[in-house]
C-alpha positions in Angstrom: 0.0 0.2 -0.2 3.0 1.8 -0.3 5.3 3.7 -2.2 9.3 1.5 -0.9 12.2 3.1 -2.6 14.9 0.6 -3.1 18.6 1.7 -2.9 21.4 -1.2 -3.2 24.2 1.7 -1.3 21.7 1.5 1.4 21.3 -2.2 1.4 17.4 -2.5 0.6 16.4 -4.8 -1.9 13.6 -6.6 -2.7 14.5 -10.1 -4.7 12.7 -11.6 -7.8 12.1 -15.0 -5.6 10.4 -12.4 -3.8 7.9 -10.6 -5.9 7.4 -13.9 -7.5 6.5 -15.1 -3.8 4.1 -12.9 -3.7 2.3 -11.9 -7.1 3.5 -14.6 -9.1 5.3 -15.4 -12.1 4.0 -14.6 -15.5 2.9 -10.7 -13.2 6.7 -10.3 -12.3 7.8 -11.2 -15.7 5.1 -9.2 -17.5 5.6 -5.6 -15.5 9.4 -6.4 -16.2 9.1 -6.7 -19.8 6.6 -3.7 -20.6 8.9 -1.6 -20.3 12.0 0.1 -22.2 14.5 -1.5 -20.9 16.4 2.2 -20.4 13.2 3.1 -18.2 13.3 3.2 -14.3 10.7 0.2 -12.7 8.3 0.6 -10.9 6.7 -2.3 -9.8 3.2 -1.9 -8.1 2.9 -5.2 -6.3 -0.6 -4.6 -5.5 -1.7 -3.5 -9.1 -0.1 -7.2 -9.6 -1.8 -9.2 -7.2 -5.2 -8.2 -8.5 -7.4 -9.4 -10.1 -9.3 -7.1 -13.1 -8.8 -4.9 -15.7 -5.8 -2.6 -14.3 -4.1 -5.1 -14.1 -2.6 -5.7 -17.3 -1.1 -9.5 -17.2 -4.8 -10.7 -16.0 -6.4 -8.4 -18.4 -4.5 -9.8 -21.5 -4.8 -13.6 -19.8 -8.6 -13.1 -19.6 -9.1 -11.9 -23.4 -7.2 -15.3 -24.0 -9.7 -17.1 -21.1 -12.6 -15.6 -23.0 -11.8 -16.4 -26.6 -11.5 -20.5 -25.0 -14.9 -20.1 -23.3 -16.6 -19.3 -26.8 -15.7 -22.5 -28.0 -16.4 -24.7 -24.7 -19.3 -22.8 -24.4 -20.6 -23.5 -28.2 -18.9 -27.0 -27.9 -16.8 -26.3 -30.4 -13.3 -28.2 -31.4 -11.1 -24.7 -32.1 -8.7 -26.1 -33.7 -10.7 -26.8 -36.5 -12.0 -23.7 -37.0 -10.0 -22.2 -40.1 -11.2 -20.0 -42.2 -11.5 -22.1 -45.2 -14.9 -21.7 -47.2 -15.4 -18.4 -44.7 -17.2 -15.1 -45.1 -14.5 -13.0 -43.5 -16.3 -9.6 -45.3 -19.6 -10.4 -43.1 -17.1 -8.7 -39.7 -18.0 -5.6 -40.8 -18.6 -3.7 -37.2 -15.9 -1.6 -35.8 -14.8 -3.1 -32.7 -14.4 -6.4 -35.5 -12.6 -4.6 -37.1 -10.3 -2.8 -35.1 -9.1 -6.5 -33.5 -8.8 -7.7 -37.0 -6.1 -5.1 -37.6 -4.8 -5.4 -34.3 -3.9 -9.2 -34.7 -2.8 -7.9 -38.3 0.5 -6.5 -37.0 1.2 -8.7 -35.3 4.4 -10.4 -37.5 5.1 -7.1 -38.2 5.2 -5.9 -34.4 6.9 -9.0 -34.2 9.9 -9.1 -35.6 10.3 -5.3 -35.0 10.7 -6.4 -31.7 12.9 -8.8 -32.4 15.2 -6.8 -34.8 15.5 -3.9 -31.7 15.4 -6.4 -28.7 12.3 -4.4 -27.1 10.2 -6.7 -25.6 8.0 -4.1 -24.4 6.5 -4.1 -28.0 5.2 -7.6 -27.8 3.8 -6.6 -23.9 2.0 -3.3 -25.7 0.5 -5.2 -28.0 -0.8 -7.7 -26.0 -2.8 -5.3 -23.8 -4.2 -3.5 -26.8 -5.2 -6.9 -28.3 -7.0 -7.6 -24.9 -8.9 -4.1 -25.2 -9.9 -4.5 -28.8 -10.9 -8.6 -27.9 -12.8 -7.4 -24.7 -14.5 -5.1 -26.4 -15.3 -7.0 -29.3 -16.4 -9.7 -26.5 -18.9 -6.9 -24.9 -20.4 -6.1 -28.3 -20.9 -9.0 -30.2 -22.5 -12.6 -30.1 -20.7 -14.8 -31.8 -22.9 -17.9 -31.1 -26.5 -17.7 -32.3 -26.4 -15.8 -34.8 -26.8 -16.2 -38.6 -24.6 -19.1 -39.5 -22.3 -16.3 -42.1 -21.7 -14.4 -38.5 -21.3 -16.7 -36.3 -19.0 -18.4 -38.8 -16.6 -15.4 -39.1 -16.8 -14.9 -35.3 -15.6 -18.0 -34.9 -12.5 -17.3 -37.4 -12.1 -14.1 -35.8 -12.0 -16.1 -32.0 -9.7 -18.3 -33.3 -7.4 -15.7 -34.4 -7.5 -13.8 -31.5 -6.8 -16.7 -29.6 -3.9 -17.9 -31.4 -2.3 -14.1 -31.4 -2.9 -13.6 -27.7 -1.2 -17.3 -27.0 1.4 -16.6 -29.3 2.4 -13.3 -27.4 2.1 -14.7 -24.5 4.6 -17.7 -25.1 7.0 -15.4 -26.4 7.2 -13.3 -23.6 7.6 -16.8 -21.4 3.6 -15.6 -19.8 0.8 -18.7 -19.7 -2.2 -18.6 -21.7 -4.8 -20.0 -19.4 -8.4 -21.3 -20.7 -10.6 -20.6 -17.5 -9.7 -17.9 -15.1 
């Protein structure tokens, strides 16, 4: 609940092991990777511990779990969903198009992050993609819509699930299917 300044000279420090024990491996790893390497680290233990949309790790992992939940509720094997023969042109809603744009940015963003040794780009992409996925999820139903829309939205849900999972995996974080 209070800010603590860490100083090697004064002998005050918190080990990474202590942080992991306090908030978990995924939170520690993400909080370290979400900033540029040359920026000052402010580690908010209370935020990292919280299970709310303010906690970026929780928010990203929840987006992945929500995409998985669509398939679980619909009793659909996610791996069977492909874009083959699906008219993605029916994805006309702004939230759908924003999510598609985010997903399309993934390959170039990963290449840029790798070329410049900047993992914070992946962390930022994950957070923005999670925001887009949550917005889409809350605004539009996937199941129970006309077949063309359901099929296209299932492809979008699968692409989101795969993209978020890949980003989390690159950063060494888990992608839970339930939360």
